DRENDO-1510 file (C-alpha; in Angstrom, 1 decimal, always signed):
<recs>
REC; n; res; u; v; w
REC; 1; MET; -20.4; -4.5; +84.6 .
REC; 2; ASP; -16.8; -5.2; +84.0 .
REC; 3; ALA; -16.2; -8.4; +82.0 .
REC; 4; SER; -13.7; -9.9; +84.4 .
REC; 5; PRO; -12.3; -13.4; +83.8 .
REC; 6; SER; -13.6; -16.1; +86.1 .
REC; 7; PHE; -12.0; -19.3; +86.9 .
REC; 8; SER; -12.8; -23.2; +86.9 .
REC; 9; THR; -11.4; -26.4; +87.9 .
REC; 10; ASN; -11.1; -29.6; +86.1 .
REC; 11; GLY; -10.6; -33.0; +87.5 .
REC; 12; ASN; -6.9; -32.5; +88.2 .
REC; 13; ASN; -7.8; -29.5; +90.6 .
REC; 14; ASN; -5.8; -27.3; +87.9 .
REC; 15; THR; -7.2; -24.2; +87.8 .
REC; 16; ILE; -8.2; -22.9; +84.4 .
REC; 17; PRO; -9.1; -19.1; +83.6 .
REC; 18; VAL; -12.4; -18.8; +81.5 .
REC; 19; MET; -13.3; -15.6; +79.5 .
REC; 20; ASP; -16.9; -14.6; +79.6 .
REC; 21; LEU; -17.7; -15.0; +75.8 .
REC; 22; GLN; -20.7; -12.7; +74.9 .
REC; 23; LYS; -21.5; -11.8; +71.3 .
REC; 24; PRO; -20.1; -8.4; +70.6 .
REC; 25; ASP; -22.2; -5.5; +69.2 .
REC; 26; PHE; -20.9; -4.2; +65.7 .
REC; 27; SER; -23.6; -2.0; +65.2 .
REC; 28; ASN; -21.9; +1.3; +66.0 .
REC; 29; LEU; -18.8; +0.4; +64.0 .
REC; 30; VAL; -19.6; +0.4; +60.6 .
REC; 31; HIS; -17.5; +2.6; +58.8 .
REC; 32; HIS; -18.5; +5.3; +56.6 .
REC; 33; TRP; -17.2; +3.6; +53.7 .
REC; 34; CYS; -19.3; +0.8; +54.2 .
REC; 35; ARG; -22.5; +2.6; +53.8 .
REC; 36; PRO; -24.4; +3.0; +50.5 .
REC; 37; ALA; -23.9; +6.2; +48.7 .
REC; 38; ARG; -26.8; +8.4; +48.7 .
REC; 39; ALA; -28.5; +8.5; +45.2 .
REC; 40; SER; -28.2; +12.1; +43.9 .
REC; 41; SER; -31.5; +13.9; +42.9 .
REC; 42; HIS; -30.5; +13.1; +39.2 .
REC; 43; ASP; -30.6; +9.3; +39.8 .
REC; 44; TYR; -33.4; +9.3; +42.3 .
REC; 45; ALA; -36.4; +7.3; +41.1 .
REC; 46; ASP; -39.3; +5.4; +42.6 .
REC; 47; ARG; -41.5; +2.7; +41.2 .
REC; 48; PHE; -45.0; +4.8; +42.0 .
REC; 49; ILE; -43.7; +8.6; +41.7 .
REC; 50; PRO; -42.8; +9.4; +38.2 .
REC; 51; ASN; -39.6; +11.0; +37.3 .
REC; 52; ARG; -40.1; +14.6; +36.1 .
REC; 53; ALA; -36.8; +15.4; +34.7 .
REC; 54; ALA; -36.9; +12.0; +32.5 .
REC; 55; THR; -40.5; +12.5; +31.1 .
REC; 56; ASN; -41.2; +14.1; +27.9 .
REC; 57; MET; -43.8; +16.3; +28.9 .
REC; 58; ASP; -45.0; +17.3; +25.3 .
REC; 59; LEU; -45.2; +13.7; +24.4 .
REC; 60; ALA; -47.2; +12.8; +27.6 .
REC; 61; GLN; -49.5; +15.5; +26.9 .
REC; 62; GLY; -50.2; +14.4; +23.4 .
REC; 63; LEU; -50.8; +11.0; +24.3 .
REC; 64; LEU; -53.4; +12.2; +26.7 .
REC; 65; THR; -55.1; +14.4; +24.4 .
REC; 66; ILE; -55.1; +12.3; +21.2 .
REC; 67; PRO; -58.3; +10.3; +20.3 .
REC; 68; ARG; -58.6; +6.6; +21.3 .
REC; 69; LYS; -57.6; +4.4; +18.5 .
REC; 70; GLU; -61.0; +2.6; +18.6 .
REC; 71; ASP; -62.8; +6.0; +18.1 .
REC; 72; SER; -60.6; +7.2; +15.5 .
REC; 73; MET; -60.3; +4.3; +13.3 .
REC; 74; VAL; -63.8; +4.5; +11.9 .
REC; 75; GLY; -63.9; +5.1; +8.1 .
REC; 76; ILE; -60.0; +5.7; +7.7 .
REC; 77; SER; -58.7; +4.2; +4.4 .
REC; 78; PRO; -55.8; +1.8; +4.4 .
REC; 79; SER; -53.4; +4.3; +3.1 .
REC; 80; ARG; -54.2; +6.8; +5.8 .
REC; 81; GLU; -53.8; +4.1; +8.4 .
REC; 82; ALA; -50.4; +3.2; +6.9 .
REC; 83; TYR; -49.2; +7.0; +6.9 .
REC; 84; ARG; -50.7; +7.3; +10.6 .
REC; 85; LYS; -48.6; +4.3; +11.6 .
REC; 86; LEU; -45.5; +5.7; +9.9 .
REC; 87; LEU; -46.0; +8.9; +11.5 .
REC; 88; VAL; -46.1; +7.7; +15.1 .
REC; 89; ASP; -43.1; +5.3; +14.6 .
REC; 90; THR; -41.2; +8.3; +13.4 .
REC; 91; LEU; -42.3; +10.7; +16.0 .
REC; 92; LEU; -42.8; +8.4; +19.0 .
REC; 93; GLN; -40.0; +6.2; +18.1 .
REC; 94; GLY; -41.7; +3.2; +19.8 .
REC; 95; ARG; -42.4; +5.2; +23.1 .
REC; 96; THR; -46.2; +4.7; +24.4 .
REC; 97; ARG; -45.7; +5.5; +27.9 .
REC; 98; ILE; -46.9; +8.5; +29.4 .
REC; 99; PHE; -44.6; +8.8; +32.5 .
REC; 100; LYS; -41.2; +7.6; +33.0 .
REC; 101; PHE; -40.2; +6.3; +36.6 .
REC; 102; ARG; -36.4; +5.8; +35.8 .
REC; 103; ASN; -33.9; +7.7; +33.8 .
REC; 104; GLN; -32.4; +6.1; +30.9 .
REC; 105; PRO; -29.1; +4.3; +31.7 .
REC; 106; ARG; -26.0; +6.2; +31.1 .
REC; 107; THR; -24.1; +5.7; +27.9 .
REC; 108; PRO; -20.8; +3.6; +29.2 .
REC; 109; LYS; -17.7; +5.0; +28.8 .
REC; 110; ARG; -15.7; +3.7; +25.7 .
REC; 111; SER; -13.3; +1.1; +26.8 .
REC; 112; PHE; -9.8; +0.7; +25.3 .
REC; 113; LEU; -11.1; -2.5; +24.4 .
REC; 114; ASP; -13.5; -1.2; +22.0 .
REC; 115; LEU; -10.8; +0.7; +20.1 .
REC; 116; PRO; -10.0; -0.5; +16.6 .
REC; 117; PRO; -6.8; -2.4; +16.2 .
REC; 118; ALA; -3.8; -0.3; +15.7 .
REC; 119; GLN; -2.8; -0.4; +12.1 .
REC; 120; PRO; +0.7; -1.8; +11.6 .
REC; 121; ILE; +3.6; +0.9; +10.9 .
REC; 122; LYS; +5.0; +0.7; +7.3 .
REC; 123; LYS; +8.6; +0.3; +7.6 .
REC; 124; GLN; +10.3; +3.4; +5.8 .
REC; 125; ARG; +12.3; +2.4; +2.8 .
REC; 126; ARG; +15.9; +3.3; +3.0 .
REC; 127; ILE; +17.2; +5.0; -0.1 .
REC; 128; PRO; +20.9; +5.1; -0.5 .
REC; 129; HIS; +22.3; +8.4; -1.4 .
REC; 130; HIS; +25.4; +7.0; -3.4 .
REC; 131; PRO; +25.5; +5.0; -6.5 .
REC; 132; GLU; +26.2; +1.3; -6.8 .
REC; 133; GLU; +28.2; +1.6; -10.1 .
REC; 134; SER; +30.1; +4.2; -11.6 .
REC; 135; LEU; +31.4; +3.6; -15.2 .
REC; 136; ASP; +33.4; +5.7; -17.4 .
REC; 137; VAL; +31.7; +6.8; -20.8 .
REC; 138; GLN; +34.3; +8.7; -22.4 .
REC; 139; ASP; +33.1; +10.7; -25.6 .
REC; 140; ILE; +29.8; +10.5; -24.9 .
REC; 141; ILE; +27.9; +12.9; -27.0 .
REC; 142; CYS; +26.0; +15.7; -25.0 .
REC; 143; ASN; +23.2; +16.9; -26.8 .
REC; 144; ARG; +19.7; +17.6; -25.2 .
REC; 145; GLN; +17.7; +16.3; -28.3 .
REC; 146; LEU; +19.6; +13.0; -28.2 .
REC; 147; ASN; +18.5; +9.6; -26.2 .
REC; 148; LEU; +21.7; +7.5; -25.6 .
REC; 149; LEU; +20.5; +5.2; -22.7 .
REC; 150; ASP; +17.7; +2.2; -22.7 .
REC; 151; TRP; +17.5; -0.5; -20.2 .
REC; 152; GLY; +16.1; -3.6; -21.9 .
REC; 153; SER; +13.6; -6.2; -20.4 .
REC; 154; ASN; +16.6; -8.8; -20.5 .
REC; 155; ASN; +18.3; -6.6; -17.8 .
REC; 156; ILE; +20.8; -5.2; -20.2 .
REC; 157; LEU; +21.6; -1.4; -20.4 .
REC; 158; ALA; +22.6; -0.2; -23.8 .
REC; 159; VAL; +24.7; +2.8; -24.1 .
REC; 160; ALA; +25.6; +4.8; -27.3 .
REC; 161; VAL; +29.1; +6.4; -26.8 .
REC; 162; ASN; +29.9; +8.4; -30.3 .
REC; 163; ASP; +29.5; +5.8; -33.1 .
REC; 164; THR; +29.7; +2.6; -30.7 .
REC; 165; VAL; +26.8; +0.8; -29.0 .
REC; 166; TYR; +27.9; -1.0; -25.7 .
REC; 167; LEU; +26.0; -3.5; -23.6 .
REC; 168; TRP; +26.2; -3.7; -19.9 .
REC; 169; ASN; +24.7; -6.7; -18.3 .
REC; 170; ALA; +23.3; -5.8; -15.0 .
REC; 171; THR; +23.4; -9.3; -13.8 .
REC; 172; THR; +26.7; -10.3; -14.7 .
REC; 173; LYS; +28.4; -6.8; -14.4 .
REC; 174; SER; +30.0; -7.5; -18.0 .
REC; 175; VAL; +30.3; -5.2; -20.9 .
REC; 176; SER; +30.4; -6.0; -24.6 .
REC; 177; GLU; +30.4; -3.9; -27.7 .
REC; 178; LEU; +27.3; -4.4; -30.1 .
REC; 179; VAL; +28.4; -2.5; -33.2 .
REC; 180; THR; +30.3; +0.5; -34.3 .
REC; 181; VAL; +29.0; +2.4; -37.2 .
REC; 182; ASP; +30.3; +4.9; -39.6 .
REC; 183; ASP; +28.3; +8.1; -38.1 .
REC; 184; PRO; +27.5; +9.3; -34.7 .
REC; 185; ILE; +24.6; +7.3; -33.0 .
REC; 186; THR; +21.9; +9.9; -31.8 .
REC; 187; SER; +19.6; +7.2; -30.2 .
REC; 188; VAL; +19.0; +3.7; -29.0 .
REC; 189; SER; +16.1; +1.7; -27.9 .
REC; 190; TRP; +15.3; -1.8; -27.1 .
REC; 191; ASP; +12.1; -3.6; -28.4 .
REC; 192; LEU; +9.5; -4.8; -25.8 .
REC; 193; ASP; +11.0; -8.6; -26.0 .
REC; 194; CYS; +14.5; -7.3; -26.7 .
REC; 195; ARG; +14.9; -9.3; -29.9 .
REC; 196; ARG; +16.0; -6.3; -31.8 .
REC; 197; ILE; +17.5; -3.0; -30.8 .
REC; 198; ALA; +17.1; +0.1; -33.0 .
REC; 199; ILE; +19.8; +2.6; -33.5 .
REC; 200; GLY; +19.2; +6.2; -34.6 .
REC; 201; LEU; +21.8; +7.9; -36.5 .
REC; 202; ASN; +22.6; +11.4; -37.9 .
REC; 203; ASN; +21.6; +10.7; -41.3 .
REC; 204; SER; +17.9; +10.3; -40.9 .
REC; 205; HIS; +18.5; +6.3; -40.9 .
REC; 206; VAL; +17.6; +3.9; -38.4 .
REC; 207; GLN; +19.3; +0.3; -38.0 .
REC; 208; LEU; +17.6; -2.4; -36.4 .
REC; 209; TYR; +20.2; -5.2; -34.9 .
REC; 210; ASP; +20.0; -8.5; -33.5 .
REC; 211; PRO; +21.5; -8.6; -30.0 .
REC; 212; ALA; +22.2; -12.6; -30.3 .
REC; 213; THR; +24.1; -12.3; -33.1 .
REC; 214; ASN; +25.3; -8.7; -33.4 .
REC; 215; LYS; +24.2; -8.3; -36.9 .
REC; 216; MET; +22.0; -6.1; -38.6 .
REC; 217; ILE; +18.6; -7.0; -39.4 .
REC; 218; ARG; +17.4; -4.0; -42.0 .
REC; 219; THR; +17.8; -0.3; -42.1 .
REC; 220; LEU; +14.9; +2.0; -42.0 .
REC; 221; GLN; +15.2; +5.2; -44.0 .
REC; 222; GLY; +13.6; +8.6; -43.2 .
REC; 223; ASN; +13.2; +11.7; -45.0 .
REC; 224; ASP; +15.6; +12.4; -47.9 .
REC; 225; GLN; +17.1; +15.2; -45.7 .
REC; 226; ASP; +20.2; +14.3; -43.7 .
REC; 227; VAL; +18.8; +15.1; -40.3 .
REC; 228; LEU; +19.8; +13.2; -37.0 .
REC; 229; VAL; +17.2; +10.8; -35.5 .
REC; 230; GLY; +17.2; +11.8; -31.5 .
REC; 231; SER; +14.2; +9.9; -30.3 .
REC; 232; LEU; +12.8; +6.2; -30.8 .
REC; 233; ALA; +9.8; +4.6; -29.1 .
REC; 234; TRP; +8.5; +1.1; -29.5 .
REC; 235; ASN; +4.7; +0.0; -29.8 .
REC; 236; ASN; +4.7; -3.8; -30.1 .
REC; 237; TYR; +5.9; -3.8; -33.8 .
REC; 238; LEU; +5.6; -0.2; -34.6 .
REC; 239; LEU; +8.7; +1.7; -34.3 .
REC; 240; THR; +8.2; +5.5; -33.9 .
REC; 241; THR; +11.0; +7.8; -34.6 .
REC; 242; GLY; +11.6; +11.6; -34.1 .
REC; 243; SER; +14.2; +13.7; -36.1 .
REC; 244; ALA; +15.6; +17.3; -35.8 .
REC; 245; ASP; +13.3; +18.5; -38.4 .
REC; 246; GLY; +10.4; +18.0; -36.4 .
REC; 247; LEU; +9.1; +14.8; -38.5 .
REC; 248; ILE; +7.7; +12.0; -36.7 .
REC; 249; ILE; +7.3; +8.7; -38.4 .
REC; 250; ASN; +5.6; +5.4; -37.4 .
REC; 251; ASN; +7.4; +2.5; -39.3 .
REC; 252; ASP; +5.8; -1.2; -39.3 .
REC; 253; VAL; +8.9; -3.2; -39.1 .
REC; 254; ARG; +7.3; -6.4; -40.4 .
REC; 255; ILE; +6.5; -4.9; -43.8 .
REC; 256; ARG; +9.0; -4.2; -46.9 .
REC; 257; SER; +7.8; -0.5; -46.9 .
REC; 258; PRO; +7.5; +0.2; -43.2 .
REC; 259; ILE; +6.2; +3.9; -43.3 .
REC; 260; VAL; +2.7; +3.6; -42.4 .
REC; 261; SER; +1.9; +7.1; -41.1 .
REC; 262; THR; +3.7; +10.7; -40.2 .
REC; 263; TYR; +3.1; +13.5; -38.2 .
REC; 264; ASP; +4.8; +17.1; -39.0 .
REC; 265; ASN; +3.1; +19.4; -36.6 .
REC; 266; HIS; +6.3; +20.2; -34.7 .
REC; 267; SER; +8.2; +23.2; -35.9 .
REC; 268; ASP; +11.4; +22.3; -34.4 .
REC; 269; GLY; +13.3; +19.2; -33.4 .
REC; 270; ILE; +11.9; +16.0; -31.6 .
REC; 271; CYS; +13.2; +15.7; -28.1 .
REC; 272; GLY; +11.3; +13.0; -26.7 .
REC; 273; LEU; +8.7; +10.3; -27.6 .
REC; 274; LYS; +6.8; +7.9; -25.5 .
REC; 275; TRP; +4.0; +5.6; -26.2 .
REC; 276; SER; +1.3; +5.0; -23.3 .
REC; 277; PRO; +1.3; +1.7; -21.8 .
REC; 278; SER; -1.9; +0.7; -23.8 .
REC; 279; GLY; -0.7; +1.7; -26.9 .
REC; 280; GLN; -3.5; +4.0; -27.5 .
REC; 281; TYR; -1.4; +7.3; -27.2 .
REC; 282; LEU; +1.7; +8.8; -28.2 .
REC; 283; ALA; +3.2; +11.8; -26.4 .
REC; 284; SER; +5.7; +13.8; -28.3 .
REC; 285; GLY; +8.0; +16.7; -26.9 .
REC; 286; GLY; +10.0; +19.1; -28.8 .
REC; 287; ALA; +12.6; +21.9; -29.3 .
REC; 288; ASP; +9.6; +24.1; -30.0 .
REC; 289; LYS; +8.4; +24.1; -26.4 .
REC; 290; LEU; +5.1; +22.0; -27.4 .
REC; 291; VAL; +3.7; +18.6; -26.2 .
REC; 292; HIS; +1.7; +16.8; -28.6 .
REC; 293; ILE; -0.6; +14.1; -27.7 .
REC; 294; TRP; -1.4; +11.8; -30.5 .
REC; 295; ASP; -4.3; +9.0; -30.9 .
REC; 296; ILE; -3.2; +6.0; -32.9 .
REC; 297; SER; -6.0; +5.9; -35.0 .
REC; 298; LYS; -6.0; +9.6; -36.0 .
REC; 299; SER; -3.5; +12.1; -38.1 .
REC; 300; ASP; -4.2; +14.9; -36.2 .
REC; 301; PRO; -2.8; +15.4; -32.6 .
REC; 302; LEU; -5.7; +15.1; -30.1 .
REC; 303; HIS; -4.3; +17.8; -27.8 .
REC; 304; ARG; -1.6; +20.6; -28.5 .
REC; 305; ILE; -0.2; +21.8; -24.9 .
REC; 306; ASN; +2.0; +24.9; -25.0 .
REC; 307; ASP; +2.1; +25.6; -21.2 .
REC; 308; HIS; +5.9; +24.8; -21.4 .
REC; 309; THR; +8.4; +27.9; -21.6 .
REC; 310; ALA; +11.4; +25.6; -22.8 .
REC; 311; SER; +11.9; +22.4; -24.9 .
REC; 312; VAL; +10.3; +19.7; -23.6 .
REC; 313; ARG; +12.5; +16.3; -23.5 .
REC; 314; ALA; +11.0; +14.5; -20.4 .
REC; 315; LEU; +8.1; +12.4; -21.0 .
REC; 316; ALA; +6.7; +9.6; -18.9 .
REC; 317; TRP; +3.2; +7.8; -18.8 .
REC; 318; CYS; +1.7; +6.7; -15.5 .
REC; 319; PRO; +1.8; +3.0; -15.0 .
REC; 320; PHE; -1.1; +2.9; -12.7 .
REC; 321; GLN; -3.4; +5.6; -14.4 .
REC; 322; SER; -3.6; +4.8; -18.1 .
REC; 323; ASN; -4.4; +8.7; -18.9 .
REC; 324; LEU; -1.9; +10.7; -16.7 .
REC; 325; LEU; +1.0; +12.0; -18.6 .
REC; 326; ALA; +4.1; +14.0; -16.9 .
REC; 327; SER; +6.3; +16.2; -18.7 .
REC; 328; GLY; +9.4; +18.2; -17.9 .
REC; 329; GLY; +10.7; +21.5; -19.0 .
REC; 330; GLY; +14.2; +22.9; -20.1 .
REC; 331; LYS; +16.3; +25.5; -18.9 .
REC; 332; THR; +14.0; +28.4; -18.7 .
REC; 333; ASP; +10.9; +26.4; -17.4 .
REC; 334; GLU; +12.0; +23.9; -14.6 .
REC; 335; SER; +8.8; +22.6; -14.0 .
REC; 336; ILE; +7.1; +19.2; -14.0 .
REC; 337; LYS; +3.5; +19.3; -15.2 .
REC; 338; PHE; +1.0; +16.4; -15.1 .
REC; 339; TRP; -1.7; +16.0; -18.0 .
REC; 340; ASN; -5.2; +14.4; -18.3 .
REC; 341; ALA; -4.5; +12.9; -21.7 .
REC; 342; SER; -8.4; +12.5; -22.4 .
REC; 343; THR; -9.1; +16.0; -21.7 .
REC; 344; GLY; -5.7; +17.9; -22.2 .
REC; 345; ALA; -6.4; +19.5; -18.8 .
REC; 346; CYS; -3.2; +20.6; -16.6 .
REC; 347; LEU; -3.7; +18.7; -13.0 .
REC; 348; LYS; -0.5; +19.7; -11.4 .
REC; 349; SER; +2.5; +21.6; -11.8 .
REC; 350; VAL; +5.6; +21.8; -9.6 .
REC; 351; ASN; +8.7; +24.1; -10.1 .
REC; 352; THR; +11.8; +22.0; -9.5 .
REC; 353; GLY; +14.4; +24.9; -9.6 .
REC; 354; SER; +16.4; +23.4; -12.5 .
REC; 355; GLU; +16.1; +22.1; -15.9 .
REC; 356; VAL; +14.3; +18.6; -16.1 .
REC; 357; SER; +16.2; +16.3; -18.5 .
REC; 358; GLY; +14.5; +13.0; -17.8 .
REC; 359; LEU; +11.2; +11.5; -15.9 .
REC; 360; LEU; +10.4; +8.0; -14.9 .
REC; 361; TRP; +7.5; +6.5; -13.0 .
REC; 362; ASN; +8.2; +3.8; -10.3 .
REC; 363; LYS; +6.7; +0.6; -11.3 .
REC; 364; SER; +5.6; -0.7; -7.8 .
REC; 365; GLU; +4.9; +2.8; -5.8 .
REC; 366; ARG; +3.3; +5.7; -6.3 .
REC; 367; GLU; +6.6; +7.8; -7.1 .
REC; 368; LEU; +8.3; +9.7; -9.7 .
REC; 369; VAL; +12.0; +10.3; -10.5 .
REC; 370; SER; +13.6; +13.2; -12.3 .
REC; 371; SER; +16.9; +14.1; -13.3 .
REC; 372; HIS; +18.4; +17.6; -13.5 .
REC; 373; GLY; +20.9; +20.3; -14.5 .
REC; 374; ARG; +22.8; +22.9; -12.6 .
REC; 375; THR; +23.2; +23.7; -10.0 .
REC; 376; LYS; +23.0; +20.2; -8.2 .
REC; 377; ASN; +23.0; +18.1; -11.2 .
REC; 378; GLN; +20.9; +15.9; -9.2 .
REC; 379; LEU; +18.2; +13.0; -9.6 .
REC; 380; VAL; +15.2; +13.7; -7.3 .
REC; 381; LEU; +12.6; +10.9; -5.9 .
REC; 382; TRP; +9.0; +12.4; -5.6 .
REC; 383; LYS; +5.9; +11.2; -3.7 .
REC; 384; TYR; +2.9; +11.3; -6.0 .
REC; 385; PRO; +0.6; +13.0; -5.8 .
REC; 386; SER; +1.9; +15.3; -3.1 .
REC; 387; MET; +4.9; +15.9; -4.9 .
REC; 388; ALA; +7.1; +15.9; -1.6 .
REC; 389; LYS; +10.7; +15.2; -2.0 .
REC; 390; MET; +11.7; +11.7; -0.8 .
REC; 391; ALA; +15.5; +11.7; -1.6 .
REC; 392; GLU; +17.8; +13.6; -3.8 .
REC; 393; LEU; +20.7; +11.6; -5.2 .
REC; 394; ILE; +23.7; +13.7; -6.1 .
REC; 395; ASP; +26.9; +12.6; -7.4 .
REC; 396; HIS; +27.3; +14.0; -10.9 .
REC; 397; LEU; +29.4; +16.9; -11.3 .
REC; 398; SER; +27.7; +18.1; -14.4 .
REC; 399; PRO; +24.0; +18.1; -15.8 .
REC; 400; VAL; +22.4; +14.9; -16.1 .
REC; 401; LEU; +21.5; +14.3; -19.6 .
REC; 402; TYR; +20.3; +10.7; -20.0 .
REC; 403; LEU; +18.0; +8.6; -17.6 .
REC; 404; ALA; +16.9; +4.9; -17.8 .
REC; 405; GLN; +15.3; +2.4; -15.4 .
REC; 406; SER; +15.9; -1.4; -14.9 .
REC; 407; PRO; +13.0; -3.8; -15.8 .
REC; 408; ASP; +12.0; -4.6; -12.2 .
REC; 409; GLY; +12.1; -1.0; -11.5 .
REC; 410; CYS; +14.6; -1.0; -8.5 .
REC; 411; GLN; +17.5; +0.7; -10.1 .
REC; 412; LEU; +18.2; +3.9; -12.4 .
REC; 413; ALA; +20.9; +4.6; -14.7 .
REC; 414; SER; +22.0; +8.3; -15.3 .
REC; 415; ALA; +24.8; +9.6; -17.8 .
REC; 416; SER; +26.0; +13.0; -17.5 .
REC; 417; LYS; +28.4; +15.7; -19.4 .
REC; 418; ASP; +31.1; +14.7; -16.5 .
REC; 419; GLU; +31.4; +11.5; -18.8 .
REC; 420; THR; +30.5; +9.1; -16.4 .
REC; 421; LEU; +27.4; +6.8; -15.8 .
REC; 422; LYS; +26.0; +5.7; -12.7 .
REC; 423; ILE; +23.7; +2.9; -11.4 .
REC; 424; TRP; +21.5; +3.8; -8.6 .
REC; 425; ARG; +19.3; +1.6; -6.4 .
REC; 426; THR; +16.0; +3.1; -5.2 .
REC; 427; SER; +13.8; +0.2; -4.1 .
REC; 428; LYS; +15.8; -2.6; -2.4 .
REC; 429; LYS; +18.6; -2.4; +0.0 .
REC; 430; LEU; +21.9; -1.5; -1.0 .
REC; 431; THR; +24.3; -4.7; -1.2 .
REC; 432; ASN; +27.6; -4.8; +0.8 .
REC; 433; LYS; +29.6; -4.3; -2.5 .
REC; 434; THR; +31.6; -1.3; -2.8 .
REC; 435; THR; +31.0; +1.4; -5.5 .
REC; 436; SER; +33.5; +0.6; -8.3 .
REC; 437; ARG; +34.6; +2.5; -11.1 .
REC; 438; THR; +34.9; +0.9; -14.4 .
REC; 439; SER; +35.5; +2.0; -18.3 .
REC; 440; PHE; +33.5; +1.5; -21.3 .
REC; 441; VAL; +36.9; +1.8; -23.3 .
REC; 442; VAL; +37.1; -1.7; -25.3 .
REC; 443; GLY; +40.4; -2.8; -26.2 .
REC; 444; PRO; +41.5; -6.2; -27.8 .
REC; 445; CYS; +42.1; -7.6; -24.6 .
REC; 446; ASN; +39.1; -6.6; -22.8 .
REC; 447; MET; +36.3; -6.4; -25.3 .
REC; 448; TYR; +34.1; -9.2; -23.7 .
REC; 449; SER; +35.4; -9.4; -20.2 .
REC; 450; SER; +33.7; -8.6; -17.2 .
REC; 451; ILE; +33.9; -4.9; -15.7 .
REC; 452; ARG; +36.8; -4.5; -13.9 .
</recs>
């Protein structure tokens, strides 16, 4: 029957159409997406019908065939009962049911909310490839057995130029003259608190000066021969000197007769001396291609290392690993080697491609800087222990012979045969100051003036 509209009248004789409202039947209009999905055979389960796929049949058979507890417990010792419980817990893992009527719930997929928080990315340090300062050091002696630079804890760089020691204040950028002597200066070294500065000469003497008054405190005499003292190293009140005849002397500067011990195991000139941070070990490198590691309490070397094939001048003790020593070889060696000072074993060797004239560890990072000769005459910053190159600082025109580090570890000073001294910044942002070129030539009008 058609659902045609009907009409009715109200009191005003107005005809109003009325629809025949019947409850619609939506039973056949259910869309397919509204129907529940049919359970797969893998998920199908019933409370009275066991799920064979989810049941461990071997375990079920064992549970059906093992004796009942009350029948098997007669006469069992407590130790056997404890062992039985441990065995049941291990094998059954707490499962006692024979049949399973439902599968184990699926392992939920890992959500991005469960991922560990991302680690912050360390900002890569910018290392300037040009020096902050460039200073003239005319007439500086070029000798691979000398050590003519040292940067003290007072932030003053001592530079020996021929027969004069100049002091460059890194804070004020001013230069002054400490002393001029009659003989060429062959080495210079600040003590730990910068109350004294030692100056080695070419006549086997070492002079101690007070930088506050520019006056000499005393003179330490070496052997009777007139040989140059090319290496100096402080260990608290102990000043160690190394001369061109291979003799090493330990001087106690507090007493009238300062010589307390000597080492004469090198057959050629001493090129480098370094005390370990603890003051227990001394490393010496010589023109005889040897590295010796000495214990302060013994007269014979703890280790004699002959792996280098050229003179060894570059020595550096690691600041974060007390028994780690780095050494660098000369022209025909060109390698950096790392040694365990306790055992004397070589831990690593890296071929740098050019002679190694200096080595310094970074004081705040696991890094190492080396200075080199031809063909690039560069400074190289290495990442330790991978020894990957982080930066090459190239500006010198001749081999770099002398290397020093600022007390905060952020700056380097390098002097070369090209008679220039360059200041590099390796750990902090470069200031907006332009590179300046100044001179260590001191005359009557500019002896104590600021660097121009």
